[in-house]
C-alpha positions in Angstrom: 0.1 0.1 -0.1 1.8 3.1 -1.3 0.4 6.5 -0.2 -0.5 8.5 -3.3 1.1 11.6 -1.8 4.4 10.0 -1.4 4.3 8.7 -4.9 3.6 12.1 -6.3 6.4 13.5 -4.6 9.0 11.1 -5.8 7.7 11.2 -9.7 7.8 14.9 -9.3 11.4 14.9 -7.5 12.8 12.1 -9.7 11.5 13.4 -12.9 12.2 17.2 -12.7 15.1 17.2 -10.3 13.8 20.1 -9.0 13.2 21.3 -5.3 9.8 20.6 -4.1 8.9 22.9 -1.4 6.4 21.3 1.5 3.3 23.4 2.2 4.7 25.5 5.1 6.7 28.1 3.0 3.8 28.9 0.7 3.5 32.7 0.5 1.1 34.3 3.2 -1.5 36.2 1.5 -1.6 38.7 4.5 2.1 39.2 4.9 5.4 37.9 3.4 8.0 37.5 6.2 11.0 35.4 5.8 11.6 32.6 8.3 14.8 33.7 8.7 17.5 36.4 7.1 19.3 33.3 5.6 16.4 32.2 3.6 14.6 35.5 2.3 12.4 33.4 -0.1 11.1 31.0 2.6 8.1 32.6 4.2 6.3 32.0 7.6 2.9 30.7 6.8 0.6 31.5 9.7 -2.6 31.3 7.7 -2.0 27.5 6.7 -1.4 27.0 10.7 -4.7 29.1 11.3 -6.7 27.1 8.9 -5.3 23.6 10.1 -6.2 24.7 13.8 -9.7 25.7 12.7 -10.4 22.5 11.1 -9.0 20.4 14.1 -10.7 22.5 16.7 -14.1 22.0 14.7 -13.6 18.4 14.6 -12.6 17.8 18.2 -15.2 20.3 19.5 -13.0 21.6 22.5 -10.4 24.2 23.5 -6.9 23.4 22.5 -3.6 23.6 24.2 -0.9 25.6 22.8 1.4 22.6 21.8 -1.9 21.0 20.2 -2.3 24.1 18.0 1.1 23.9 16.5 1.3 20.2 16.2 -2.1 19.9 14.8 -1.5 22.9 12.8 1.2 20.9 10.9 -1.1 18.1 10.1 -0.5 16.5 6.6 -4.1 16.0 6.5 -6.0 17.8 9.3 -9.5 16.8 8.1 -8.9 13.0 8.3 -6.2 12.5 10.5 -7.0 10.4 13.7 -6.1 12.4 16.8 -6.1 10.7 20.1 -3.4 11.9 22.6 -0.9 9.2 23.6 -2.3 6.8 21.3 -2.5 7.4 17.6 0.4 8.4 15.3 0.1 11.8 13.5 1.5 12.6 10.2 3.2 16.1 10.2 4.9 18.6 7.8 7.4 20.2 9.9 8.9 23.7 8.7 12.4 22.9 8.8 15.4 20.8 10.1 18.5 21.4 12.0 21.8 18.9 12.4 24.6 19.2 14.6 27.9 17.7 13.1 28.3 14.9 15.0 24.8 13.4 13.8 24.6 15.6 10.5 27.3 12.9 9.3 25.1 9.9 9.4 21.8 11.9 8.5 23.6 13.1 5.4 24.9 9.7 4.4 21.4 8.5 4.7 20.0 11.2 2.6 22.6 10.4 -0.2 21.5 6.9 0.0 18.2 8.0 -0.6 19.1 9.4 -4.1 17.2 12.5 -3.9 18.7 15.6 -5.7 17.8 18.3 -2.8 16.2 18.6 0.6 12.7 19.8 0.4 12.6 22.2 3.5 14.9 24.8 4.6 17.8 22.7 6.5 21.0 23.6 8.2 24.2 22.0 9.5 26.0 23.3 12.8 29.6 22.5 13.4 29.6 22.4 17.4 30.3 18.8 18.7 33.7 18.2 17.5 35.8 20.8 19.1 37.6 19.6 22.3 38.3 21.7 25.4 42.0 21.8 26.0 43.9 25.1 25.7 41.2 27.7 25.2 39.0 29.1 22.5 41.2 29.9 19.5 43.6 27.2 20.1 40.9 24.6 20.5 39.1 25.7 17.5 42.0 25.9 15.4 43.1 22.2 16.6 39.6 20.9 15.9 39.5 22.5 12.3 43.1 20.6 11.7 41.9 17.2 13.2 38.4 17.2 11.6 39.0 18.7 8.2 37.9 15.5 6.4 34.7 15.7 8.2 34.1 19.5 7.9 34.8 19.3 4.1 32.3 16.2 3.9 29.6 18.2 5.7 30.1 21.5 3.8 30.4 19.9 0.3 27.0 17.7 1.2 25.3 20.8 2.3 26.4 22.6 -0.9 25.3 19.7 -3.1 21.9 19.3 -1.4 20.7 22.6 -0.4 21.6 22.8 3.4 23.1 25.7 5.0 26.4 25.1 6.8 27.5 26.9 9.8 31.1 26.4 10.2 33.2 25.3 13.3 33.2 28.4 15.6 29.8 29.5 15.0 28.3 28.2 18.2 26.1 25.5 19.6 23.3 24.5 17.5 20.5 25.3 19.9 21.7 29.0 20.4 22.2 29.6 16.6 18.6 28.3 16.1 17.1 30.5 19.0 18.9 33.4 17.5 18.1 32.8 13.8 15.7 30.1 13.2 13.1 29.5 15.7 9.8 31.7 15.8 6.4 31.3 17.5 4.5 28.6 16.0 7.4 26.9 14.0 7.7 23.2 14.0 11.4 22.3 13.9 13.1 18.9 14.1 16.8 18.7 14.9 19.1 15.7 15.2 19.9 16.4 18.8 18.0 15.8 22.0 18.1 19.5 23.1 16.3 20.6 20.0 13.4 21.6 22.5 15.5 24.7 23.4 13.4 26.5 20.6 10.4 26.1 22.6 11.6 29.3 24.5 10.7 31.1 21.5 7.3 29.7 21.3 8.3 26.9 18.7 7.5 23.1 18.9 11.0 21.9 18.5 11.5 18.1 18.6 14.9 16.2 18.9 15.1 13.1 16.6 17.5 10.7 15.0 19.0 11.1 11.3 16.6 8.9 9.6 13.8 11.1 10.8 15.4 14.1 9.7 15.6 12.4 6.2 12.0 11.9 6.0 11.5 15.5 6.6 14.1 16.5 4.0 12.9 14.2 1.5 9.2 16.0 1.7 7.7 12.8 3.3 5.1 13.3 6.1 6.9 12.7 9.4 5.4 10.5 12.0 5.0 11.3 15.7 3.0 9.5 18.5 0.3 12.1 19.3 1.7 13.5 22.4 0.1 13.9 25.8 0.4 17.4 27.4 1.4 18.0 30.9 0.7 21.7 31.9 3.3 23.4 34.1 1.2 26.4 35.7 3.7 29.2 36.9 2.7 31.7 39.3 4.7 34.3 41.5 8.1 35.8 40.1 11.4 34.8 40.2 13.7 37.0 42.2 17.0 36.9 44.0 19.3 33.8 43.5 16.4 31.9 41.8 16.8 31.5 38.1 14.8 29.9 35.2 17.3 26.9 35.7 15.7 26.2 39.1 12.3 25.9 37.4 13.3 22.8 35.3 15.6 21.4 38.0 12.4 21.4 40.4 10.4 19.9 37.4 12.9 17.3 37.0 12.8 16.4 40.5 8.9 15.8 40.3 8.7 13.9 37.0 11.9 12.2 37.1 13.7 11.3 33.8 10.9 9.5 32.5 8.1 11.5 33.9 7.6 13.4 30.6 7.9 10.4 28.1 5.3 10.7 25.3 4.2 14.1 26.5 4.8 17.9 25.8 5.6 20.1 28.8 3.5 23.1 28.4 4.4 26.2 30.6 1.4 28.7 31.2 0.2 30.9 33.9 1.0 34.4 35.2 4.5 33.6 36.2 5.6 33.1 32.6 6.0 36.8 32.2 8.8 37.0 34.9 11.1 34.9 32.8 13.3 36.2 29.7 13.0 34.5 26.5 16.5 32.7 26.8 15.5 31.9 30.5 12.4 30.2 28.9 14.8 28.5 26.3 16.7 27.1 29.2 13.5 25.5 30.4 12.6 24.0 27.5 16.1 22.8 26.7 16.6 20.6 29.7 13.1 19.3 29.3 14.8 16.5 27.4 16.0 15.4 30.8 12.6 14.2 31.8 12.0 12.5 28.4 9.5 15.0 27.3 8.9 15.1 23.6 9.4 18.9 23.6 8.4 21.6 25.8 7.0 25.4 24.9 6.0 28.5 26.2 3.2 30.9 24.9 4.1 34.0 22.7 4.7 36.9 25.0 6.5 40.2 25.2 9.7 38.9 26.5 9.7 36.7 23.1 8.8 39.9 21.1 11.8 41.9 22.7 14.3 39.2 21.9 12.9 38.7 18.4 13.7 42.5 18.1 16.9 42.5 19.5 17.9 39.6 17.1 16.9 41.7 14.1 13.5 39.9 13.6 11.0 42.5 14.4 9.0 41.8 11.3 8.3 38.1 12.7 7.1 39.6 16.0 4.9 41.9 14.3 3.3 38.8 12.3 3.1 36.9 15.5 1.1 39.8 17.2 -1.6 39.5 14.3 -1.8 35.8 14.8 -1.3 35.8 18.6 -4.5 34.0 19.5 -2.9 30.9 17.7 0.2 31.2 19.7 -1.1 30.8 23.2 -3.4 28.1 24.4 -7.1 28.5 24.3 -8.9 29.2 27.6 -10.5 26.2 29.3 -8.0 24.0 27.6 -7.1 20.5 29.4 -4.0 19.0 30.3 -3.3 15.3 31.2 -1.6 16.4 34.1 -1.0 19.8 36.0 2.3 20.9 38.2 1.8 24.2 39.7 5.1 26.0 40.9 5.0 29.2 42.7 8.1 31.1 41.5 8.2 33.5 44.5 8.8 30.5 46.7 11.4 28.7 44.4 14.6 28.2 45.9 18.0 27.7 43.9 18.4 24.1 43.3 21.5 21.7 42.5 20.9 18.3 40.8 22.9 15.3 41.0 25.2 13.4 40.9 25.0 10.7 38.3 21.3 11.5 37.4 19.8 15.1 36.5 16.5 14.5 38.3 18.1 14.1 41.9 16.9 17.5 43.1 18.4 19.4 46.1 18.1 22.9 47.5 21.3 24.5 47.2 20.8 25.2 51.1 20.8 21.5 51.5 23.4 19.9 49.1 26.4 20.3 51.7 24.7 18.1 54.5 23.4 15.8 51.8 27.0 15.4 50.2 28.8 14.8 53.6 26.2 12.3 54.5 26.2 10.3 51.2 30.1 10.5 50.9 30.0 12.7 47.7 33.3 14.9 47.8 32.3 18.5 48.9 35.4 20.2 47.7 34.8 21.2 44.0 37.6 20.7 41.6 36.1 22.5 38.6 33.2 24.6 38.0 31.7 24.8 34.4 29.4 27.4 32.9 28.1 27.8 29.3 26.4 24.9 27.1 23.3 25.0 25.0 21.4 25.2 28.0 22.8 28.3 30.1 25.1 30.3 27.6 22.9 33.5 26.8 24.0 37.0 27.4 21.9 37.0 30.6 23.6 34.0 31.8 27.0 35.3 31.4 25.8 38.8 32.9 24.5 37.2 35.9 27.6 35.0 36.5 29.9 38.1 35.7 27.9 39.9 38.4 28.8 37.4 40.9 32.3 37.3 39.8 32.6 41.2 40.0 31.7 41.1 43.7 34.5 38.4 44.5 37.0 40.6 42.7 36.1 43.8 44.5 37.2 41.8 47.9 40.2 40.5 46.3 39.0 36.8 45.8 39.3 34.5 42.7 37.9 31.2 42.3 39.2 28.5 44.6 38.2 25.9 41.7 39.0 25.7 38.3 36.7 27.7 36.2 35.5 27.4 32.6 33.2 29.6 30.5 31.8 28.4 27.2 29.8 31.0 24.9 26.8 29.6 23.3 27.4 31.4 20.0 29.8 33.7 18.1 27.2 36.4 18.4 27.4 35.8 22.3 31.2 35.6 22.6 31.7 39.0 20.6 29.1 40.7 22.5 30.2 39.6 26.0 34.0 40.5 25.0 32.5 43.8 23.9 30.7 44.5 27.1 33.3 43.2 29.6 31.6 40.2 30.8 34.3 38.1 29.4 37.1 40.0 31.0 35.5 39.8 34.3 35.2 36.0 34.2 39.0 36.0 33.2 40.0 37.8 36.0 38.2 35.8 38.7 40.1 32.7 37.0 38.0 31.7 34.3 39.2 30.1 31.0 37.1 31.2 28.0 36.3 28.0 25.7 35.5 27.8 22.2 31.9 28.4 21.1 30.8 24.9 21.2 29.5 22.0 23.1 33.1 20.9 25.0 32.9 19.3 28.1 29.2 19.3 28.2 29.1 16.3 25.9 32.5 14.8 27.1 34.7 16.7 24.7 37.1 17.9 27.5 40.8 16.8 27.5 41.1 17.0 31.6 44.2 17.2 33.0 43.7 18.0 36.7 42.7 14.4 38.0 43.5 10.9 37.2 40.9 8.6 35.7 39.2 6.6 38.7 39.8 9.6 41.1 36.8 10.5 43.1 36.0 14.3 42.6 33.0 16.6 42.3 32.4 19.3 39.4 29.5 21.6 39.2 28.1 22.8 35.7 25.3 24.8 34.2 25.0 22.2 31.7 21.7 19.5 31.4 23.3 15.9 31.7 25.5 14.4 34.4 25.3 10.7 33.6 28.4 8.5 35.0 31.2 9.7 33.0 29.5 12.1 30.8 31.6 15.0 31.1 35.1 13.8 31.5 35.0 10.0 30.8 35.7 9.2 34.6 33.1 7.2 36.5 34.2 8.7 39.8 33.2 12.3 38.8 30.3 13.5 40.8 28.7 15.9 38.4 26.1 18.5 39.6 23.7 20.7 37.7 22.8 24.0 38.8 22.5 27.9 37.4 25.5 29.5 36.0 25.4 32.1 38.9 25.2 29.3 41.4 28.3 27.5 39.9 30.1 30.7 39.7 29.6 31.4 43.5 30.4 27.8 44.5 33.5 28.0 42.3 34.5 31.1 44.2 34.0 29.1 47.5 35.4 25.9 46.3 32.9 23.9 48.2 29.4 22.4 48.0 28.9 23.3 51.7 28.4 26.9 50.7 25.0 28.7 50.4 25.3 32.0 48.8 22.0 32.8 50.0 23.1 32.8 53.7 26.7 32.0 54.0 29.7 34.7 54.1 33.0 34.7 52.2 36.3 35.9 53.7 37.8 38.7 51.5 41.7 39.4 51.0 41.5 41.9 53.8 40.4 39.4 56.3 36.7 40.7 56.5 33.8 38.5 56.0 31.2 39.6 53.4 28.2 38.1 51.7 27.6 37.8 48.1 24.5 39.7 46.9 22.0 38.1 44.7 23.1 38.8 41.0 21.5 41.4 38.6 21.7 41.5 35.0 20.4 42.7 31.6 18.5 40.2 29.7 19.8 41.6 26.3 22.4 43.9 25.6 21.7 47.8 25.8 23.3 48.1 22.5 22.7 45.7 19.5 24.4 42.2 19.5 27.9 42.0 18.0 27.4 39.4 15.5 31.3 38.6 15.6 32.9 36.7 12.7 30.6 35.6 9.7 30.7 31.7 9.9 27.6 30.9 7.6 28.2 29.5 4.2 25.2 29.8 2.2 24.1 26.8 -0.3 24.2 27.7 -4.1 21.3 27.9 -5.8 22.2 24.9 -7.9 24.6 22.3 -6.1 24.2 19.6 -8.9 27.7 20.0 -10.0 29.2 19.9 -6.5 31.3 16.8 -5.7 30.9 15.3 -2.3 34.1 13.0 -1.4 34.0 10.0 0.6 37.5 7.9 0.4 37.0 4.2 0.5 40.0 4.1 3.0 38.8 6.8 5.1 38.7 6.3 8.8 36.2 8.8 9.6 33.6 8.5 6.7 32.0 5.3 5.3 29.1 5.3 2.7 26.1 3.1 3.9 25.2 -0.4 2.7 21.5 -1.2 3.0 20.5 -3.4 5.8 19.2 -6.9 5.0 15.4 -7.4 4.7 13.2 -9.5 6.9 13.2 -13.0 5.6 9.5 -13.3 6.4 10.3 -16.0 9.3 10.0 -15.8 13.0 13.1 -14.9 15.0 14.4 -18.2 16.4 17.0 -19.3 19.1 18.6 -15.8 19.5 21.4 -15.5 21.9 21.4 -12.7 24.6 24.5 -10.4 23.9 23.9 -8.6 27.1 21.0 -8.4 29.8 21.6 -4.7 31.2 21.3 -3.9 34.9 19.9 -0.4 35.9 20.4 2.7 33.8 21.3 2.5 30.2 21.4 6.0 28.4 22.5 6.3 24.9 26.0 7.3 26.3 26.0 3.9 27.7 25.2 2.3 24.4 27.3 4.5 22.1 29.6 6.5 24.1 30.5 10.2 22.9 33.8 11.9 23.7 36.7 10.1 21.9 34.3 8.2 19.7 32.7 11.4 18.3 35.4 11.5 15.5 33.7 8.0 14.3 30.2 9.3 13.9 30.4 9.1 10.2 32.1 5.7 10.0 29.3 3.1 11.3 31.7 0.2 11.4 34.7 1.9 13.5 32.0 3.4 16.0 30.5 0.2 16.5 33.4 -0.7 18.4 31.9 1.1 21.1 28.5 -0.8 21.2 27.1 -1.0 25.0 30.6 -0.7 26.5 29.2 1.4 29.2 26.4 -0.8 30.1 26.3 -2.9 33.4 26.1 -6.7 32.6 23.8 -8.2 35.3 25.8 -11.5 35.2 28.8 -10.1 36.5 28.3 -6.5 37.5 30.9 -5.6 35.3 30.8 -2.9 32.1 32.1 -4.2 28.8 32.5 -7.8 29.6 30.1 -10.4 28.6 29.9 -14.1 28.2 30.2 -15.4 24.5 27.5 -18.3 24.5 29.8 -20.1 21.8 32.9 -20.2 23.5 31.9 -19.7 27.0 34.7 -16.9 27.2 34.1 -13.3 28.7 35.1 -10.5 26.6 34.0 -7.0 25.3 30.5 -6.4 24.1 31.6 -5.3 20.5 33.7 -8.3 20.1 31.4 -10.6 21.1 28.7 -9.0 18.7 31.0 -9.3 15.8 31.7 -12.8 16.7 27.9 -13.7 16.7 27.5 -11.8 13.3 30.5 -13.7 11.6 28.9 -16.9 13.0 25.3 -16.0 11.6 23.9 -15.9 15.0 21.3 -13.4 15.7 21.2 -11.7 19.0 19.1 -9.6 21.4 19.4 -7.3 24.2 17.5 -7.1 27.5 17.0 -4.0 29.1 15.6 -2.1 32.3 13.6 1.0 32.8 13.8 4.0 30.3 16.2 2.3 28.1 17.9 4.6 25.8 17.5 7.7 27.8 19.5 10.9 26.8 20.9 12.1 23.5 19.2 11.5 20.2 22.2 9.7 19.0 20.9 7.2 16.4 24.1 5.4 16.4 22.9 3.6 19.5 20.3 2.1 17.2 22.4 1.7 14.1 25.4 0.0 16.0 23.4 -2.9 17.1 21.5 -3.3 13.6 25.0 -3.4 12.0 26.4 -5.8 14.4 23.6 -8.4 13.9 21.2 -7.5 16.6 17.6 -8.0 15.8 15.5 -7.3 19.1 15.9 -5.1 22.1 13.4 -6.2 24.9 13.2 -3.7 27.9 10.7 -2.5 30.7 10.4 0.7 29.0 12.0 2.9 26.3 12.8 6.6 25.9 10.8 7.9 23.0 13.8 8.9 20.6 15.6 5.7 21.0 12.6 3.5 20.5 11.8 5.4 17.3 15.7 5.1 16.1 15.5 1.2 16.7 12.5 1.3 14.5 13.8 3.3 11.8 16.7 0.8 11.5 14.7 -2.2 11.3 15.2 -3.7 14.8 12.4 -4.7 17.1 11.7 -2.5 20.3 9.8 -4.7 22.5 8.5 -4.1 26.3 7.6 -6.8 28.7 3.9 -7.0 29.0 4.5 -7.7 32.7 7.8 -5.8 33.6 8.5 -8.8 36.1 9.2 -11.0 33.2 12.4 -9.3 32.9 13.6 -11.5 35.9 12.4 -14.5 33.9 15.3 -14.1 31.3 18.7 -15.1 32.0 22.1 -14.3 30.0 22.5 -17.8 29.2 19.0 -18.4 27.7 17.9 -18.6 24.0 14.9 -16.5 22.7 12.4 -16.9 20.1 10.0 -13.8 18.9 7.0 -15.8 17.5 4.1 -14.2 15.4 5.9 -12.1 13.0 4.0 -13.3 10.1 1.0 -11.8 11.9 2.8 -8.8 12.8 0.1 -6.0 13.4 -0.5 -2.9 15.2 -1.7 -3.2 18.9 -1.3 -7.3 19.0 1.5 -8.4 21.4 4.1 -10.9 20.2 5.1 -14.2 21.9 8.4 -14.8 23.4 9.7 -18.4 24.1 12.3 -18.5 26.5 14.7 -21.7 26.2 16.5 -22.3 29.3 19.8 -24.5 29.3 18.2 -27.2 31.4 15.7 -27.7 28.2 12.8 -26.1 29.8 10.8 -23.4 28.3 8.4 -20.7 29.3 6.4 -18.1 27.1 6.2 -14.7 27.9 4.1 -11.7 26.1 5.6 -8.7 24.6 4.2 -5.5 23.6 5.2 -3.0 20.9 4.1 0.4 19.5 4.5 -0.1 15.8 1.7 1.2 13.3 1.3 -0.2 9.9 3.9 2.0 8.2 6.4 1.3 10.9 6.0 -2.6 10.2 6.7 -1.7 6.9 10.2 -0.2 8.0 11.0 -3.8 9.8 9.8 -5.7 6.9 12.0 -3.7 4.4 14.9 -3.6 6.7 15.0 -0.3 7.6 12.9 3.0 7.1 15.4 4.2 4.3 14.9 0.9 2.6 11.4 1.5 2.6 11.7 4.9 1.3 13.9 3.6 -1.6 11.2 0.8 -2.5 8.7 3.7 -2.7 11.1 5.6 -4.9 11.4 2.7 -7.2 7.5 2.3 -7.6 7.1 5.8 -8.2 9.7 5.7 -10.9 
């Protein structure tokens, strides 16, 4: 069954070779306002959004939440699409795509494999992940350009050939650049990074996905998303003192936990919203990824209008004013769950270690750390990242640092600063913030992700040394920042990081405690105050954007067959029409297993464009329940223990299919689809868990794997690493119908358990074709 719409697209694209624009950029009749300065001919289409919203509201006959308006406003077929929160799959037409350089490699390799001539929607690549923090901004940037020249050249030429804008290394972190240039109220944007929801701070529905999802959108195919539930967070009161926007999401993370937002959009509303700056709202939305949320969003208001004006987009703000009724929730709309937070009572928080939902008031953390045996001395404080690197963040940190300098103090801890973008870097240099932060002992790093994603050449400790760091980042999983499992990482606001770095200890509470100045006198830090936006215009800094040419058909994209960094993709094998019988268990995972555990970042980032090489990190961080060790599993054919990837390769060589057994919220964290590509490449067929994180489950489906969950979570205990598994019923694989799993124990006994899945009809076709990309190519062949 081939959808007529997809066939017509491929017929048009393949025969004419011209770019096909999807419905969103059609010119508005009321006003022609460009989506961004970089795409003057791509226009915002609020009239289409309005039309779709009205169709859906009439069908549902009820008030709509803001997130429903934007999501349903992008439906491919609003008149006929079945809509039920948490159950049906929506077919959507996003406005644009954004990719960071680590994930863009695989996304562009998949797009190349599709055979299409050009992207169908505005798309961009952002070079932010491959720059390692070592010596400081300029030196680290130049080193990254030298080391990653092959990859940067591939991305630049692929962007030029297929019509994708290219932000060069040094431009800044993808999410800050999106906020400054591409996000706007009512936009639907998908990005190949889990913190894409940052754009919700500007009223957009911005969703993190894997590269295969991005390829669907770039190919002009309707993108599928399970209809999200909506969790409302009502904000009352007003932020003041040491409390910051970061504390809102740290508090919410403590309430909902790392999986509490799974399958839902977090929608902030209420009178307290107006006390938060636009970049502060972005901070809150950004870290919504840590609670598993599909995305997060704020309603359009004056703070967003102010930010749009300051970033050169007053025309977008004027248009948004005209359509404001569609950019805020309807009165009387219903949420699936409501959380209320009084900002006037909210205290500064710090979360961690080892998980971003372990919430503590800053006033309590010293005593808790001593009780738990966590190191209280802070070795390094780190501010910046995609979560907290705005002008306001830097200003509030500088305000704290300035007070310490006035009393002759500098940071007792090492201290680093990561500007979010070239624009932020240039502006804080001009306005003196960067110099203040240097004087207090800080090292300004490159405009990139750096230590937040493990790109940190840390020298002050040895691996295995127990220590504490505090950051303004978003994640603090074991080994996340420096690959040291004994680093206790805590997440808090930039101003609290700065204060704690000056004091050098978790036992310091800036709201109540005193510091001793160089003159021996005690003093107390005052709560920081800083402008949310610069008084002057932003300094744009260096021009780091490469426009795609109007015609890139003559552009050559080079991938050397001997490259260790890049590798063209080969199609995965099709399903053979049979049940999966007598699979071995590669590993039964104990406890938390994030995408960092499945496909580590840090030094492995350099192989993100080479599937076979990066597969050497498969599940090396996961804990094997059989022996309590990481990267040590029993080879069922030889009975010898060895590394996980080596064992998987052995099974593949011997023609043996295998499965992975996981625990709760398997695959939480980053959107990296390599965590799905690698098990597929090395012969895996099934991942069975108690529950999945949303993005990872979708990524597994896209690559032709079977993500299944125990109908009874207690059945996790029935499977042992030495068992063999058979998945029965695949010939009758249909939506909503559970599959049988026969467990064969070494003693010859058997038992049967039931496994649930969330596949719909088209996703079953992905499995049968071997992958979503294979299915796309099948449709192309039929169309042509």
